[in-house]
C-alpha positions as CSV (number, residue, x, y, z in Angstrom):
1,H,0.0,0.0,0.0
2,F,1.5,3.3,-1.1
3,T,1.0,6.5,0.8
4,P,2.1,10.0,-0.2
5,E,4.6,9.8,2.7
6,N,6.1,6.6,1.3
7,I,6.4,8.1,-2.2
8,L,8.0,11.3,-0.9
9,T,10.4,9.4,1.3
10,W,11.5,7.4,-1.7
11,V,11.8,10.5,-3.9
12,M,13.9,12.3,-1.2
13,K,16.2,9.2,-0.6
14,N,16.7,8.7,-4.4
15,T,17.4,12.4,-4.9
16,V,20.0,12.5,-2.2
17,E,21.7,9.3,-3.5
18,M,21.8,10.6,-7.1
19,N,23.2,14.0,-5.9
20,V,25.9,12.3,-3.8
21,L,26.9,10.1,-6.8
22,G,27.2,13.2,-9.1
23,L,28.9,15.5,-6.6
24,S,32.5,14.2,-7.1
25,N,32.1,14.4,-10.9
26,W,30.7,17.9,-10.7
27,A,33.6,19.0,-8.4
28,D,36.2,17.3,-10.7
29,Q,34.8,19.2,-13.7
30,G,34.7,22.4,-11.8
31,Y,38.3,22.0,-10.6
32,F,39.4,21.2,-14.1
33,Y,37.7,24.3,-15.4
34,A,39.1,26.6,-12.7
35,S,42.6,25.2,-12.9
36,T,42.8,25.7,-16.7
37,Y,41.0,29.0,-17.0
38,L,42.9,31.3,-19.4
39,K,46.0,29.1,-19.2
40,S,47.9,27.3,-21.9
41,P,45.6,25.1,-24.1
42,S,48.0,22.3,-23.5
43,L,46.8,22.1,-19.8
44,C,43.3,21.5,-21.1
45,I,44.3,18.2,-22.7
46,S,44.0,15.2,-20.5
47,D,46.2,12.2,-21.0
48,E,44.5,9.6,-23.1
49,I,44.0,6.3,-21.4
50,L,44.5,3.4,-23.9
51,E,45.0,0.3,-21.7
52,L,42.1,-1.6,-20.3
53,V,44.0,-2.2,-17.1
54,D,44.1,1.6,-16.6
55,F,40.3,1.8,-17.2
56,Y,39.2,-1.2,-15.2
57,G,42.2,-2.5,-13.2
58,K,41.6,-0.6,-10.0
59,S,39.6,-2.2,-7.2
60,F,36.4,-0.6,-5.9
61,N,36.6,0.9,-2.4
62,K,34.1,2.8,-0.3
63,C,35.5,6.3,-0.1
64,A,34.3,9.5,1.5
65,V,33.0,12.0,-1.1
66,S,35.1,14.7,0.6
67,D,38.3,12.6,0.1
68,I,37.6,11.9,-3.5
69,V,37.0,15.6,-4.1
70,K,40.1,16.6,-2.1
71,N,42.2,14.3,-4.3
72,S,40.7,15.8,-7.4
73,R,41.4,19.3,-6.2
74,H,45.1,18.4,-5.4
75,F,45.5,16.7,-8.8
76,H,44.2,19.6,-10.9
77,L,45.9,22.3,-8.9
78,K,49.2,20.4,-8.9
79,R,49.2,19.8,-12.6
80,T,48.5,23.5,-13.4
81,G,50.9,25.2,-11.0
82,G,49.1,25.2,-7.7
83,K,46.6,27.6,-6.0
84,A,49.0,30.5,-6.4
85,K,48.8,30.2,-10.2
86,L,45.0,30.2,-10.3
87,H,43.3,33.1,-12.1
88,T,42.0,35.6,-9.5
89,E,38.3,34.9,-10.5
90,M,38.9,31.2,-10.2
91,K,40.1,31.2,-6.6
92,S,36.6,32.0,-5.4
93,I,35.2,29.2,-7.6
94,V,37.6,26.6,-6.1
95,T,36.6,27.8,-2.6
96,A,32.9,27.6,-3.5
97,I,33.3,24.0,-4.8
98,K,35.2,23.0,-1.7
99,D,32.5,24.6,0.5
100,R,29.6,23.1,-1.4
101,V,31.1,19.6,-1.2
102,A,31.7,20.1,2.5
103,R,28.0,21.1,2.9
104,Y,26.4,18.4,0.8
105,G,28.8,15.5,0.6
106,D,30.7,15.5,3.9
107,D,28.7,12.8,5.6
108,F,28.5,10.5,2.5
109,S,30.6,7.7,1.0
110,V,30.5,6.2,-2.4
111,V,32.0,3.1,-4.0
112,A,34.7,4.3,-6.4
113,S,37.6,2.9,-8.3
114,G,39.4,5.9,-9.5
115,C,38.0,5.4,-13.0
116,D,37.0,8.4,-15.1
117,E,33.3,9.4,-15.3
118,E,32.5,7.4,-18.4
119,C,34.1,4.2,-17.0
120,E,32.2,4.7,-13.7
121,R,28.9,5.0,-15.6
122,E,29.6,1.8,-17.6
123,L,30.5,-0.1,-14.4
124,E,27.5,1.3,-12.6
125,M,25.2,0.1,-15.3
126,E,26.9,-3.3,-15.2
127,I,26.4,-3.5,-11.4
128,E,22.7,-2.5,-11.8
129,R,22.2,-5.3,-14.3
130,E,23.7,-7.8,-12.0
131,E,21.4,-6.6,-9.1
132,E,18.2,-6.8,-11.2
133,K,16.1,-9.7,-10.2
134,E,13.9,-11.4,-12.8
135,I,10.4,-11.7,-11.5
136,K,8.3,-14.3,-13.2
137,I,4.8,-13.0,-13.7
138,P,2.2,-15.8,-13.8
139,S,0.3,-16.2,-17.0
140,M,-3.3,-15.1,-17.0
141,D,-6.2,-15.9,-19.3
142,P,-7.6,-12.8,-21.0
143,V,-11.1,-11.7,-20.2
144,L,-13.5,-12.0,-23.1
145,E,-14.7,-8.6,-24.3
146,K,-18.5,-8.2,-24.4
147,P,-19.7,-6.4,-27.6
148,W,-21.4,-3.0,-27.0
149,N,-22.3,0.0,-29.0
150,F,-19.1,2.0,-29.1
151,K,-20.7,5.0,-30.8
152,S,-22.7,5.6,-27.6
153,I,-19.6,7.3,-26.0
154,F,-20.3,10.3,-28.2
155,S,-23.9,10.8,-27.1
156,C,-23.8,10.1,-23.4
157,K,-23.6,12.8,-20.8
158,S,-21.8,10.8,-18.1
159,P,-19.5,7.7,-18.1
160,K,-22.1,6.1,-15.8
161,E,-24.5,5.9,-18.8
162,L,-22.1,3.6,-20.6
163,P,-22.6,-0.2,-20.5
164,T,-19.6,-0.6,-18.3
165,R,-18.6,-0.3,-14.7
166,V,-17.0,3.0,-13.7
167,I,-14.9,3.2,-10.6
168,S,-12.6,5.8,-9.1
169,L,-8.8,5.3,-9.4
170,K,-8.7,4.8,-5.7
171,G,-11.3,2.1,-5.9
172,F,-9.5,0.4,-8.8
173,V,-6.2,0.4,-6.9
174,Q,-7.8,-1.0,-3.7
175,E,-9.6,-3.7,-5.7
176,Y,-7.1,-4.8,-8.2
177,V,-3.6,-3.8,-7.2
178,K,-2.1,-6.1,-4.6
179,P,1.5,-6.3,-3.3
180,L,3.4,-9.5,-4.4
181,S,4.6,-10.2,-0.9
């Protein structure tokens, strides 16, 4: 039986989980942008990863979102000359990213492997497929349809005048929707 409270609880939980999963990627992209802003175009090029072991060879570990983001900040600042070499406008962006991650991701951990964003998405979809459970739905015999004057729907004033049973959505759910367990 679903209540508005159950649905809102699920929506809130799902929203928080999805935001937490995206927070480290968002911060990484922000640090990349801030650390390369108005600098040499060569700093905007990431090393290409060609070996499968580099994509998939690292093990998955549960890591604090704040630690993942901290490592990302250090990586991007180190490769572009450090915080002192940041453009003046970008120092506030780096601080804002750090503060936002502290506010929204400090208490959370995610399973990460150090892969890039695309690799993480592929592995996440693979994990979801493994977790899916196949539920066998019992076969049912169809109900024979009773013939009636279909043109009557254009001349009636109310659905109750039709040769069918009209029930509310609530009534339908109560009568026909049952939990499997």
